[in-house]
All heavy atoms as a GROMACS GRO file, in nm:
protein
  590
    1MET      N    1   0.738  -2.407   2.037
    1MET     CA    2   0.784  -2.357   1.909
    1MET      C    3   0.712  -2.227   1.873
    1MET      O    4   0.772  -2.140   1.812
    1MET     CB    5   0.763  -2.462   1.800
    1MET     CG    6   0.813  -2.416   1.667
    1MET     SD    7   0.817  -2.534   1.529
    1MET     CE    8   0.719  -2.671   1.578
    2LEU      N    9   0.585  -2.214   1.912
    2LEU     CA   10   0.508  -2.094   1.881
    2LEU      C   11   0.579  -1.968   1.934
    2LEU      O   12   0.591  -1.869   1.862
    2LEU     CB   13   0.366  -2.102   1.937
    2LEU     CG   14   0.279  -1.977   1.919
    2LEU    CD1   15   0.261  -1.943   1.772
    2LEU    CD2   16   0.145  -1.997   1.988
    3GLU      N   17   0.627  -1.975   2.056
    3GLU     CA   18   0.692  -1.858   2.116
    3GLU      C   19   0.816  -1.817   2.038
    3GLU      O   20   0.840  -1.699   2.015
    3GLU     CB   21   0.729  -1.885   2.262
    3GLU     CG   22   0.609  -1.900   2.354
    3GLU     CD   23   0.544  -2.038   2.347
    3GLU    OE1   24   0.607  -2.134   2.296
    3GLU    OE2   25   0.427  -2.050   2.389
    4LYS      N   26   0.895  -1.916   1.994
    4LYS     CA   27   1.016  -1.886   1.918
    4LYS      C   28   0.982  -1.825   1.783
    4LYS      O   29   1.045  -1.728   1.740
    4LYS     CB   30   1.100  -2.014   1.900
    4LYS     CG   31   1.236  -1.987   1.837
    4LYS     CD   32   1.314  -2.116   1.816
    4LYS     CE   33   1.379  -2.161   1.943
    4LYS     NZ   34   1.475  -2.271   1.920
    5VAL      N   35   0.880  -1.879   1.716
    5VAL     CA   36   0.837  -1.827   1.586
    5VAL      C   37   0.785  -1.683   1.604
    5VAL      O   38   0.818  -1.595   1.524
    5VAL     CB   39   0.730  -1.918   1.522
    5VAL    CG1   40   0.665  -1.851   1.401
    5VAL    CG2   41   0.792  -2.050   1.481
    6ILE      N   42   0.708  -1.659   1.709
    6ILE     CA   43   0.657  -1.524   1.734
    6ILE      C   44   0.771  -1.427   1.755
    6ILE      O   45   0.770  -1.315   1.702
    6ILE     CB   46   0.560  -1.525   1.854
    6ILE    CG1   47   0.427  -1.589   1.813
    6ILE    CG2   48   0.537  -1.383   1.908
    6ILE    CD1   49   0.328  -1.608   1.927
    7THR      N   50   0.873  -1.467   1.830
    7THR     CA   51   0.988  -1.380   1.854
    7THR      C   52   1.060  -1.347   1.723
    7THR      O   53   1.096  -1.231   1.698
    7THR     CB   54   1.086  -1.447   1.953
    7THR    OG1   55   1.018  -1.468   2.077
    7THR    CG2   56   1.209  -1.361   1.976
    8ILE      N   57   1.078  -1.446   1.638
    8ILE     CA   58   1.145  -1.424   1.509
    8ILE      C   59   1.062  -1.328   1.422
    8ILE      O   60   1.116  -1.236   1.361
    8ILE     CB   61   1.170  -1.557   1.436
    8ILE    CG1   62   1.272  -1.640   1.514
    8ILE    CG2   63   1.217  -1.534   1.293
    8ILE    CD1   64   1.283  -1.784   1.469
    9ILE      N   65   0.932  -1.350   1.419
    9ILE     CA   66   0.844  -1.262   1.340
    9ILE      C   67   0.851  -1.119   1.395
    9ILE      O   68   0.866  -1.023   1.318
    9ILE     CB   69   0.699  -1.314   1.341
    9ILE    CG1   70   0.689  -1.447   1.266
    9ILE    CG2   71   0.603  -1.211   1.281
    9ILE    CD1   72   0.557  -1.518   1.283
   10ALA      N   73   0.840  -1.104   1.526
   10ALA     CA   74   0.842  -0.971   1.587
   10ALA      C   75   0.973  -0.900   1.556
   10ALA      O   76   0.973  -0.780   1.521
   10ALA     CB   77   0.820  -0.982   1.737
   11ASP      N   78   1.085  -0.971   1.568
   11ASP     CA   79   1.216  -0.911   1.541
   11ASP      C   80   1.230  -0.874   1.394
   11ASP      O   81   1.282  -0.768   1.361
   11ASP     CB   82   1.328  -1.005   1.583
   11ASP     CG   83   1.339  -1.022   1.734
   11ASP    OD1   84   1.278  -0.941   1.807
   11ASP    OD2   85   1.408  -1.115   1.778
   12THR      N   86   1.187  -0.962   1.307
   12THR     CA   87   1.203  -0.940   1.163
   12THR      C   88   1.115  -0.827   1.112
   12THR      O   89   1.158  -0.744   1.032
   12THR     CB   90   1.170  -1.070   1.085
   12THR    OG1   91   1.255  -1.175   1.132
   12THR    CG2   92   1.193  -1.050   0.935
   13LEU      N   93   0.992  -0.823   1.160
   13LEU     CA   94   0.896  -0.725   1.109
   13LEU      C   95   0.883  -0.601   1.197
   13LEU      O   96   0.805  -0.511   1.166
   13LEU     CB   97   0.758  -0.790   1.092
   13LEU     CG   98   0.752  -0.914   1.002
   13LEU    CD1   99   0.609  -0.967   0.996
   13LEU    CD2  100   0.804  -0.882   0.863
   14ALA      N  101   0.959  -0.596   1.306
   14ALA     CA  102   0.956  -0.483   1.399
   14ALA      C  103   0.814  -0.455   1.450
   14ALA      O  104   0.764  -0.343   1.442
   14ALA     CB  105   1.018  -0.360   1.335
   15VAL      N  106   0.750  -0.561   1.499
   15VAL     CA  107   0.617  -0.549   1.559
   15VAL      C  108   0.622  -0.606   1.700
   15VAL      O  109   0.713  -0.680   1.735
   15VAL     CB  110   0.509  -0.622   1.475
   15VAL    CG1  111   0.494  -0.558   1.340
   15VAL    CG2  112   0.539  -0.769   1.462
   16ASP      N  113   0.524  -0.572   1.781
   16ASP     CA  114   0.518  -0.622   1.918
   16ASP      C  115   0.472  -0.766   1.919
   16ASP      O  116   0.377  -0.803   1.848
   16ASP     CB  117   0.420  -0.538   2.002
   16ASP     CG  118   0.474  -0.400   2.030
   16ASP    OD1  119   0.596  -0.383   2.040
   16ASP    OD2  120   0.390  -0.307   2.043
   17GLU      N  121   0.537  -0.848   2.002
   17GLU     CA  122   0.499  -0.989   2.014
   17GLU      C  123   0.354  -1.004   2.058
   17GLU      O  124   0.289  -1.101   2.021
   17GLU     CB  125   0.592  -1.061   2.111
   17GLU     CG  126   0.732  -1.080   2.058
   17GLU     CD  127   0.820  -1.164   2.148
   17GLU    OE1  128   0.767  -1.241   2.231
   17GLU    OE2  129   0.943  -1.153   2.136
   18GLU      N  130   0.304  -0.909   2.134
   18GLU     CA  131   0.166  -0.917   2.184
   18GLU      C  132   0.064  -0.912   2.070
   18GLU      O  133  -0.051  -0.953   2.087
   18GLU     CB  134   0.136  -0.802   2.281
   18GLU     CG  135   0.217  -0.805   2.408
   18GLU     CD  136   0.358  -0.746   2.390
   18GLU    OE1  137   0.375  -0.651   2.312
   18GLU    OE2  138   0.451  -0.799   2.453
   19ASN      N  139   0.105  -0.862   1.954
   19ASN     CA  140   0.014  -0.851   1.839
   19ASN      C  141   0.015  -0.977   1.753
   19ASN      O  142  -0.051  -0.978   1.648
   19ASN     CB  143   0.054  -0.731   1.752
   19ASN     CG  144   0.039  -0.600   1.823
   19ASN    OD1  145  -0.043  -0.587   1.914
   19ASN    ND2  146   0.117  -0.501   1.785
   20ILE      N  147   0.088  -1.080   1.794
   20ILE     CA  148   0.104  -1.199   1.711
   20ILE      C  149   0.048  -1.322   1.784
   20ILE      O  150   0.081  -1.346   1.899
   20ILE     CB  151   0.253  -1.223   1.677
   20ILE    CG1  152   0.314  -1.098   1.612
   20ILE    CG2  153   0.267  -1.344   1.585
   20ILE    CD1  154   0.466  -1.104   1.600
   21GLU      N  155  -0.034  -1.397   1.714
   21GLU     CA  156  -0.082  -1.526   1.763
   21GLU      C  157  -0.092  -1.619   1.643
   21GLU      O  158  -0.066  -1.579   1.530
   21GLU     CB  159  -0.215  -1.511   1.836
   21GLU     CG  160  -0.322  -1.442   1.756
   21GLU     CD  161  -0.446  -1.410   1.840
   21GLU    OE1  162  -0.432  -1.369   1.956
   21GLU    OE2  163  -0.556  -1.428   1.786
   22ALA      N  164  -0.130  -1.743   1.666
   22ALA     CA  165  -0.128  -1.843   1.560
   22ALA      C  166  -0.212  -1.804   1.438
   22ALA      O  167  -0.174  -1.829   1.325
   22ALA     CB  168  -0.173  -1.979   1.614
   23LYS      N  169  -0.325  -1.739   1.460
   23LYS     CA  170  -0.414  -1.705   1.349
   23LYS      C  171  -0.377  -1.574   1.280
   23LYS      O  172  -0.440  -1.535   1.181
   23LYS     CB  173  -0.559  -1.698   1.397
   23LYS     CG  174  -0.585  -1.585   1.494
   23LYS     CD  175  -0.730  -1.581   1.537
   23LYS     CE  176  -0.753  -1.462   1.629
   23LYS     NZ  177  -0.891  -1.449   1.668
   24THR      N  178  -0.273  -1.506   1.327
   24THR     CA  179  -0.233  -1.377   1.270
   24THR      C  180  -0.188  -1.393   1.125
   24THR      O  181  -0.106  -1.478   1.094
   24THR     CB  182  -0.119  -1.315   1.353
   24THR    OG1  183  -0.164  -1.296   1.488
   24THR    CG2  184  -0.076  -1.181   1.297
   25SER      N  185  -0.240  -1.308   1.039
   25SER     CA  186  -0.201  -1.306   0.898
   25SER      C  187  -0.078  -1.217   0.883
   25SER      O  188  -0.076  -1.103   0.930
   25SER     CB  189  -0.315  -1.249   0.812
   25SER     OG  190  -0.269  -1.219   0.683
   26LEU      N  191   0.024  -1.272   0.817
   26LEU     CA  192   0.149  -1.196   0.801
   26LEU      C  193   0.127  -1.071   0.716
   26LEU      O  194   0.174  -0.962   0.751
   26LEU     CB  195   0.256  -1.285   0.739
   26LEU     CG  196   0.293  -1.408   0.822
   26LEU    CD1  197   0.383  -1.501   0.742
   26LEU    CD2  198   0.359  -1.368   0.952
   27LYS      N  199   0.057  -1.086   0.605
   27LYS     CA  200   0.034  -0.971   0.517
   27LYS      C  201  -0.082  -0.885   0.568
   27LYS      O  202  -0.071  -0.763   0.575
   27LYS     CB  203   0.005  -1.017   0.375
   27LYS     CG  204   0.127  -1.074   0.304
   27LYS     CD  205   0.094  -1.110   0.161
   27LYS     CE  206   0.216  -1.165   0.090
   27LYS     NZ  207   0.186  -1.203  -0.048
   28GLY      N  208  -0.194  -0.949   0.600
   28GLY     CA  209  -0.313  -0.874   0.639
   28GLY      C  210  -0.301  -0.804   0.772
   28GLY      O  211  -0.330  -0.684   0.783
   29ASP      N  212  -0.259  -0.876   0.875
   29ASP     CA  213  -0.253  -0.819   1.010
   29ASP      C  214  -0.122  -0.746   1.038
   29ASP      O  215  -0.122  -0.642   1.105
   29ASP     CB  216  -0.273  -0.928   1.115
   29ASP     CG  217  -0.411  -0.992   1.107
   29ASP    OD1  218  -0.507  -0.921   1.075
   29ASP    OD2  219  -0.420  -1.114   1.131
   30LEU      N  220  -0.012  -0.799   0.989
   30LEU     CA  221   0.120  -0.741   1.021
   30LEU      C  222   0.176  -0.656   0.908
   30LEU      O  223   0.284  -0.599   0.921
   30LEU     CB  224   0.218  -0.853   1.057
   30LEU     CG  225   0.176  -0.941   1.175
   30LEU    CD1  226   0.280  -1.048   1.200
   30LEU    CD2  227   0.153  -0.858   1.300
   31GLU      N  228   0.102  -0.650   0.797
   31GLU     CA  229   0.138  -0.566   0.682
   31GLU      C  230   0.278  -0.598   0.626
   31GLU      O  231   0.351  -0.509   0.583
   31GLU     CB  232   0.127  -0.418   0.718
   31GLU     CG  233  -0.013  -0.379   0.760
   31GLU     CD  234  -0.027  -0.234   0.801
   31GLU    OE1  235   0.072  -0.160   0.799
   31GLU    OE2  236  -0.139  -0.196   0.835
   32ALA      N  237   0.313  -0.726   0.626
   32ALA     CA  238   0.441  -0.769   0.570
   32ALA      C  239   0.432  -0.767   0.418
   32ALA      O  240   0.334  -0.811   0.360
   32ALA     CB  241   0.475  -0.909   0.618
   33ASP      N  242   0.536  -0.712   0.354
   33ASP     CA  243   0.540  -0.716   0.208
   33ASP      C  244   0.628  -0.833   0.164
   33ASP      O  245   0.678  -0.910   0.246
   33ASP     CB  246   0.587  -0.583   0.150
   33ASP     CG  247   0.729  -0.544   0.192
   33ASP    OD1  248   0.808  -0.633   0.231
   33ASP    OD2  249   0.761  -0.425   0.185
   34SER      N  250   0.647  -0.848   0.035
   34SER     CA  251   0.720  -0.964  -0.016
   34SER      C  252   0.865  -0.966   0.032
   34SER      O  253   0.920  -1.072   0.061
   34SER     CB  254   0.713  -0.970  -0.168
   34SER     OG  255   0.764  -0.852  -0.225
   35LEU      N  256   0.929  -0.850   0.043
   35LEU     CA  257   1.067  -0.846   0.094
   35LEU      C  258   1.071  -0.886   0.241
   35LEU      O  259   1.164  -0.956   0.284
   35LEU     CB  260   1.127  -0.707   0.074
   35LEU     CG  261   1.155  -0.666  -0.070
   35LEU    CD1  262   1.207  -0.523  -0.076
   35LEU    CD2  263   1.253  -0.761  -0.135
   36ASP      N  264   0.972  -0.842   0.318
   36ASP     CA  265   0.965  -0.883   0.459
   36ASP      C  266   0.953  -1.035   0.470
   36ASP      O  267   1.016  -1.098   0.555
   36ASP     CB  268   0.842  -0.820   0.528
   36ASP     CG  269   0.853  -0.671   0.545
   36ASP    OD1  270   0.966  -0.620   0.560
   36ASP    OD2  271   0.747  -0.605   0.545
   37LEU      N  272   0.871  -1.094   0.383
   37LEU     CA  273   0.850  -1.238   0.388
   37LEU      C  274   0.977  -1.314   0.352
   37LEU      O  275   1.008  -1.416   0.414
   37LEU     CB  276   0.735  -1.279   0.297
   37LEU     CG  277   0.597  -1.230   0.339
   37LEU    CD1  278   0.491  -1.275   0.239
   37LEU    CD2  279   0.562  -1.278   0.479
   38VAL      N  280   1.052  -1.264   0.254
   38VAL     CA  281   1.178  -1.329   0.218
   38VAL      C  282   1.275  -1.323   0.335
   38VAL      O  283   1.339  -1.423   0.369
   38VAL     CB  284   1.239  -1.263   0.092
   38VAL    CG1  285   1.382  -1.310   0.069
   38VAL    CG2  286   1.153  -1.293  -0.030
   39GLU      N  287   1.284  -1.208   0.401
   39GLU     CA  288   1.373  -1.195   0.517
   39GLU      C  289   1.326  -1.287   0.631
   39GLU      O  290   1.407  -1.353   0.696
   39GLU     CB  291   1.376  -1.050   0.564
   39GLU     CG  292   1.471  -1.028   0.680
   39GLU     CD  293   1.477  -0.884   0.727
   39GLU    OE1  294   1.411  -0.796   0.668
   39GLU    OE2  295   1.550  -0.860   0.824
   40LEU      N  296   1.196  -1.294   0.651
   40LEU     CA  297   1.141  -1.381   0.755
   40LEU      C  298   1.174  -1.527   0.726
   40LEU      O  299   1.217  -1.601   0.815
   40LEU     CB  300   0.989  -1.361   0.766
   40LEU     CG  301   0.917  -1.450   0.865
   40LEU    CD1  302   0.970  -1.432   1.006
   40LEU    CD2  303   0.768  -1.424   0.859
   41VAL      N  304   1.157  -1.569   0.602
   41VAL     CA  305   1.187  -1.707   0.564
   41VAL      C  306   1.335  -1.738   0.589
   41VAL      O  307   1.369  -1.843   0.643
   41VAL     CB  308   1.148  -1.732   0.416
   41VAL    CG1  309   1.212  -1.860   0.363
   41VAL    CG2  310   0.996  -1.740   0.404
   42MET      N  311   1.423  -1.645   0.553
   42MET     CA  312   1.566  -1.667   0.576
   42MET      C  313   1.596  -1.681   0.725
   42MET      O  314   1.673  -1.769   0.766
   42MET     CB  315   1.649  -1.552   0.516
   42MET     CG  316   1.647  -1.553   0.365
   42MET     SD  317   1.757  -1.433   0.283
   42MET     CE  318   1.757  -1.292   0.388
   43ASN      N  319   1.532  -1.598   0.807
   43ASN     CA  320   1.554  -1.607   0.952
   43ASN      C  321   1.500  -1.739   1.008
   43ASN      O  322   1.562  -1.800   1.096
   43ASN     CB  323   1.489  -1.488   1.022
   43ASN     CG  324   1.561  -1.357   0.992
   43ASN    OD1  325   1.677  -1.357   0.952
   43ASN    ND2  326   1.492  -1.246   1.010
   44LEU      N  327   1.385  -1.782   0.959
   44LEU     CA  328   1.328  -1.910   1.004
   44LEU      C  329   1.418  -2.027   0.962
   44LEU      O  330   1.440  -2.120   1.040
   44LEU     CB  331   1.188  -1.928   0.948
   44LEU     CG  332   1.080  -1.836   1.004
   44LEU    CD1  333   0.955  -1.839   0.916
   44LEU    CD2  334   1.047  -1.871   1.148
   45GLU      N  335   1.468  -2.021   0.839
   45GLU     CA  336   1.558  -2.126   0.791
   45GLU      C  337   1.683  -2.134   0.878
   45GLU      O  338   1.727  -2.244   0.916
   45GLU     CB  339   1.598  -2.100   0.646
   45GLU     CG  340   1.486  -2.123   0.547
   45GLU     CD  341   1.523  -2.085   0.404
   45GLU    OE1  342   1.615  -2.003   0.383
   45GLU    OE2  343   1.458  -2.140   0.313
   46ASP      N  344   1.740  -2.019   0.910
   46ASP     CA  345   1.860  -2.016   0.994
   46ASP      C  346   1.832  -2.071   1.133
   46ASP      O  347   1.910  -2.149   1.188
   46ASP     CB  348   1.915  -1.873   1.007
   46ASP     CG  349   1.977  -1.822   0.879
   46ASP    OD1  350   2.005  -1.905   0.788
   46ASP    OD2  351   1.998  -1.700   0.868
   47GLU      N  352   1.722  -2.030   1.191
   47GLU     CA  353   1.690  -2.069   1.329
   47GLU      C  354   1.657  -2.218   1.341
   47GLU      O  355   1.697  -2.284   1.436
   47GLU     CB  356   1.574  -1.985   1.381
   47GLU     CG  357   1.534  -2.016   1.523
   47GLU     CD  358   1.640  -1.982   1.627
   47GLU    OE1  359   1.714  -1.882   1.607
   47GLU    OE2  360   1.650  -2.055   1.727
   48PHE      N  361   1.581  -2.270   1.245
   48PHE     CA  362   1.530  -2.406   1.257
   48PHE      C  363   1.605  -2.507   1.170
   48PHE      O  364   1.574  -2.626   1.174
   48PHE     CB  365   1.380  -2.410   1.227
   48PHE     CG  366   1.297  -2.337   1.329
   48PHE    CD1  367   1.246  -2.211   1.302
   48PHE    CD2  368   1.272  -2.394   1.453
   48PHE    CE1  369   1.170  -2.142   1.396
   48PHE    CE2  370   1.196  -2.327   1.548
   48PHE     CZ  371   1.146  -2.201   1.520
   49GLY      N  372   1.700  -2.462   1.090
   49GLY     CA  373   1.779  -2.554   1.009
   49GLY      C  374   1.700  -2.624   0.901
   49GLY      O  375   1.725  -2.740   0.870
   50VAL      N  376   1.604  -2.553   0.844
   50VAL     CA  377   1.524  -2.609   0.735
   50VAL      C  378   1.540  -2.523   0.610
   50VAL      O  379   1.588  -2.411   0.617
   50VAL     CB  380   1.373  -2.617   0.772
   50VAL    CG1  381   1.350  -2.709   0.889
   50VAL    CG2  382   1.316  -2.479   0.798
   51LYS      N  383   1.499  -2.578   0.498
   51LYS     CA  384   1.497  -2.504   0.372
   51LYS      C  385   1.352  -2.490   0.331
   51LYS      O  386   1.281  -2.589   0.311
   51LYS     CB  387   1.578  -2.578   0.265
   51LYS     CG  388   1.570  -2.516   0.127
   51LYS     CD  389   1.647  -2.386   0.122
   51LYS     CE  390   1.647  -2.331  -0.020
   51LYS     NZ  391   1.617  -2.190  -0.026
   52ILE      N  392   1.304  -2.366   0.320
   52ILE     CA  393   1.168  -2.340   0.276
   52ILE      C  394   1.175  -2.307   0.127
   52ILE      O  395   1.234  -2.206   0.088
   52ILE     CB  396   1.104  -2.226   0.356
   52ILE    CG1  397   1.102  -2.261   0.506
   52ILE    CG2  398   0.962  -2.197   0.304
   52ILE    CD1  399   1.054  -2.150   0.596
   53GLU      N  400   1.120  -2.395   0.047
   53GLU     CA  401   1.126  -2.378  -0.098
   53GLU      C  402   1.048  -2.254  -0.141
   53GLU      O  403   0.947  -2.218  -0.080
   53GLU     CB  404   1.068  -2.502  -0.168
   53GLU     CG  405   1.144  -2.631  -0.140
   53GLU     CD  406   1.289  -2.626  -0.184
   53GLU    OE1  407   1.319  -2.560  -0.285
   53GLU    OE2  408   1.373  -2.688  -0.116
   54GLU      N  409   1.095  -2.191  -0.248
   54GLU     CA  410   1.034  -2.066  -0.295
   54GLU      C  411   0.885  -2.082  -0.321
   54GLU      O  412   0.805  -1.995  -0.290
   54GLU     CB  413   1.106  -2.018  -0.420
   54GLU     CG  414   1.071  -1.877  -0.459
   54GLU     CD  415   1.160  -1.823  -0.570
   54GLU    OE1  416   1.281  -1.852  -0.570
   54GLU    OE2  417   1.106  -1.754  -0.657
   55GLY      N  418   0.846  -2.195  -0.377
   55GLY     CA  419   0.706  -2.219  -0.406
   55GLY      C  420   0.620  -2.232  -0.281
   55GLY      O  421   0.499  -2.208  -0.286
   56GLU      N  422   0.681  -2.267  -0.170
   56GLU     CA  423   0.607  -2.282  -0.044
   56GLU      C  424   0.578  -2.148   0.023
   56GLU      O  425   0.486  -2.138   0.103
   56GLU     CB  426   0.686  -2.371   0.053
   56GLU     CG  427   0.692  -2.517   0.012
   56GLU     CD  428   0.556  -2.583   0.010
   56GLU    OE1  429   0.473  -2.555   0.099
   56GLU    OE2  430   0.532  -2.663  -0.081
   57ILE      N  431   0.658  -2.047  -0.009
   57ILE     CA  432   0.641  -1.917   0.056
   57ILE      C  433   0.501  -1.863   0.030
   57ILE      O  434   0.439  -1.805   0.120
   57ILE     CB  435   0.749  -1.818   0.009
   57ILE    CG1  436   0.887  -1.868   0.053
   57ILE    CG2  437   0.722  -1.678   0.063
   57ILE    CD1  438   1.004  -1.787  -0.001
   58ALA      N  439   0.448  -1.883  -0.088
   58ALA     CA  440   0.314  -1.834  -0.122
   58ALA      C  441   0.207  -1.900  -0.036
   58ALA      O  442   0.099  -1.844  -0.017
   58ALA     CB  443   0.285  -1.857  -0.269
   59ASN      N  444   0.236  -2.019   0.017
   59ASN     CA  445   0.139  -2.091   0.099
   59ASN      C  446   0.144  -2.049   0.246
   59ASN      O  447   0.061  -2.093   0.325
   59ASN     CB  448   0.163  -2.241   0.089
   59ASN     CG  449   0.142  -2.293  -0.052
   59ASN    OD1  450   0.059  -2.242  -0.126
   59ASN    ND2  451   0.219  -2.392  -0.090
   60ILE      N  452   0.241  -1.968   0.282
   60ILE     CA  453   0.255  -1.925   0.420
   60ILE      C  454   0.183  -1.791   0.435
   60ILE      O  455   0.233  -1.686   0.395
   60ILE     CB  456   0.404  -1.915   0.460
   60ILE    CG1  457   0.467  -2.054   0.454
   60ILE    CG2  458   0.417  -1.853   0.599
   60ILE    CD1  459   0.615  -2.056   0.482
   61ILE      N  460   0.064  -1.798   0.491
   61ILE     CA  461  -0.021  -1.680   0.505
   61ILE      C  462  -0.032  -1.638   0.652
   61ILE      O  463  -0.027  -1.520   0.683
   61ILE     CB  464  -0.160  -1.708   0.445
   61ILE    CG1  465  -0.145  -1.735   0.295
   61ILE    CG2  466  -0.256  -1.591   0.471
   61ILE    CD1  467  -0.266  -1.792   0.229
   62THR      N  468  -0.044  -1.738   0.740
   62THR     CA  469  -0.059  -1.709   0.882
   62THR      C  470   0.058  -1.768   0.961
   62THR      O  471   0.137  -1.847   0.909
   62THR     CB  472  -0.188  -1.770   0.938
   62THR    OG1  473  -0.178  -1.913   0.932
   62THR    CG2  474  -0.311  -1.723   0.861
   63VAL      N  475   0.065  -1.730   1.087
   63VAL     CA  476   0.166  -1.787   1.176
   63VAL      C  477   0.146  -1.938   1.187
   63VAL      O  478   0.242  -2.014   1.189
   63VAL     CB  479   0.159  -1.719   1.315
   63VAL    CG1  480   0.254  -1.785   1.413
   63VAL    CG2  481   0.188  -1.569   1.303
   64GLN      N  482   0.021  -1.982   1.190
   64GLN     CA  483  -0.007  -2.126   1.197
   64GLN      C  484   0.050  -2.199   1.076
   64GLN      O  485   0.099  -2.312   1.088
   64GLN     CB  486  -0.157  -2.152   1.209
   64GLN     CG  487  -0.192  -2.298   1.233
   64GLN     CD  488  -0.136  -2.350   1.364
   64GLN    OE1  489  -0.158  -2.290   1.469
   64GLN    NE2  490  -0.065  -2.462   1.359
   65ASP      N  491   0.046  -2.135   0.959
   65ASP     CA  492   0.104  -2.197   0.839
   65ASP      C  493   0.254  -2.221   0.858
   65ASP      O  494   0.306  -2.324   0.814
   65ASP     CB  495   0.081  -2.109   0.716
   65ASP     CG  496  -0.065  -2.097   0.677
   65ASP    OD1  497  -0.144  -2.189   0.710
   65ASP    OD2  498  -0.100  -1.995   0.614
   66ILE      N  499   0.322  -2.128   0.923
   66ILE     CA  500   0.465  -2.148   0.952
   66ILE      C  501   0.484  -2.267   1.045
   66ILE      O  502   0.568  -2.353   1.020
   66ILE     CB  503   0.526  -2.020   1.016
   66ILE    CG1  504   0.524  -1.904   0.918
   66ILE    CG2  505   0.667  -2.047   1.067
   66ILE    CD1  506   0.561  -1.770   0.979
   67LEU      N  507   0.404  -2.274   1.150
   67LEU     CA  508   0.414  -2.384   1.246
   67LEU      C  509   0.387  -2.518   1.177
   67LEU      O  510   0.460  -2.615   1.199
   67LEU     CB  511   0.316  -2.363   1.361
   67LEU     CG  512   0.340  -2.239   1.448
   67LEU    CD1  513   0.226  -2.220   1.545
   67LEU    CD2  514   0.473  -2.249   1.520
   68ASP      N  515   0.284  -2.522   1.094
   68ASP     CA  516   0.249  -2.645   1.023
   68ASP      C  517   0.363  -2.688   0.930
   68ASP      O  518   0.395  -2.807   0.922
   68ASP     CB  519   0.120  -2.628   0.943
   68ASP     CG  520  -0.003  -2.610   1.034
   68ASP    OD1  521   0.004  -2.640   1.153
   68ASP    OD2  522  -0.105  -2.562   0.979
   69TYR      N  523   0.423  -2.593   0.860
   69TYR     CA  524   0.532  -2.624   0.768
   69TYR      C  525   0.651  -2.678   0.846
   69TYR      O  526   0.711  -2.779   0.806
   69TYR     CB  527   0.572  -2.500   0.688
   69TYR     CG  528   0.677  -2.532   0.585
   69TYR    CD1  529   0.640  -2.581   0.460
   69TYR    CD2  530   0.812  -2.518   0.612
   69TYR    CE1  531   0.736  -2.614   0.365
   69TYR    CE2  532   0.909  -2.551   0.518
   69TYR     CZ  533   0.870  -2.598   0.395
   69TYR     OH  534   0.965  -2.632   0.301
   70LEU      N  535   0.686  -2.612   0.955
   70LEU     CA  536   0.801  -2.658   1.035
   70LEU      C  537   0.777  -2.798   1.090
   70LEU      O  538   0.867  -2.883   1.086
   70LEU     CB  539   0.829  -2.559   1.148
   70LEU     CG  540   0.880  -2.422   1.104
   70LEU    CD1  541   0.888  -2.327   1.224
   70LEU    CD2  542   1.016  -2.432   1.037
   71LYS      N  543   0.656  -2.825   1.137
   71LYS     CA  544   0.624  -2.958   1.187
   71LYS      C  545   0.633  -3.062   1.076
   71LYS      O  546   0.683  -3.173   1.097
   71LYS     CB  547   0.484  -2.960   1.251
   71LYS     CG  548   0.480  -2.889   1.384
   71LYS     CD  549   0.339  -2.889   1.441
   71LYS     CE  550   0.333  -2.801   1.564
   71LYS     NZ  551   0.196  -2.781   1.611
   72ALA      N  552   0.588  -3.026   0.956
   72ALA     CA  553   0.594  -3.118   0.843
   72ALA      C  554   0.738  -3.148   0.803
   72ALA      O  555   0.767  -3.254   0.747
   72ALA     CB  556   0.517  -3.060   0.723
   73GLN      N  557   0.828  -3.055   0.834
   73GLN     CA  558   0.971  -3.074   0.804
   73GLN      C  559   1.043  -3.147   0.915
   73GLN      O  560   1.164  -3.164   0.911
   73GLN     CB  561   1.037  -2.939   0.778
   73GLN     CG  562   0.980  -2.862   0.661
   73GLN     CD  563   0.986  -2.943   0.532
   73GLN    OE1  564   1.090  -2.994   0.495
   73GLN    NE2  565   0.873  -2.954   0.466
   74GLY      N  566   0.969  -3.186   1.018
   74GLY     CA  567   1.028  -3.263   1.127
   74GLY      C  568   1.088  -3.180   1.239
   74GLY      O  569   1.159  -3.234   1.326
   75VAL      N  570   1.061  -3.052   1.240
   75VAL     CA  571   1.110  -2.966   1.348
   75VAL      C  572   1.029  -2.995   1.472
   75VAL      O  573   0.906  -2.995   1.470
   75VAL     CB  574   1.101  -2.816   1.309
   75VAL    CG1  575   1.141  -2.728   1.426
   75VAL    CG2  576   1.185  -2.788   1.187
   76GLU      N  577   1.099  -3.021   1.582
   76GLU     CA  578   1.033  -3.053   1.709
   76GLU      C  579   0.990  -2.926   1.781
   76GLU      O  580   1.059  -2.824   1.775
   76GLU     CB  581   1.127  -3.133   1.798
   76GLU     CG  582   1.166  -3.268   1.741
   76GLU     CD  583   1.049  -3.364   1.732
   76GLU    OE1  584   0.965  -3.365   1.822
   76GLU    OE2  585   1.044  -3.438   1.632
   77ALA      N  586   0.880  -2.935   1.852
   77ALA     CA  587   0.828  -2.820   1.926
   77ALA      C  588   0.917  -2.781   2.042
   77ALA      O  589   0.992  -2.853   2.095
   77ALA     CB  590   0.688  -2.851   1.978
   0.00000   0.00000   0.00000
């Protein structure tokens, strides 16, 4: 699942996949702004068939946070 999430992040934020790992901060390391995060959430929802509640977006800081959220929603690796 990590590889798929990295690909989605790279495509959405126009960054190289090599610059992304589980501990990467979306805002700090990848310089994503709030509009980037909304677009990323929509792409993740489409890809994994989940709904990420608006209140949860603030809790997604790193790539690992995305993985943890998806696992908590029952998405299989």
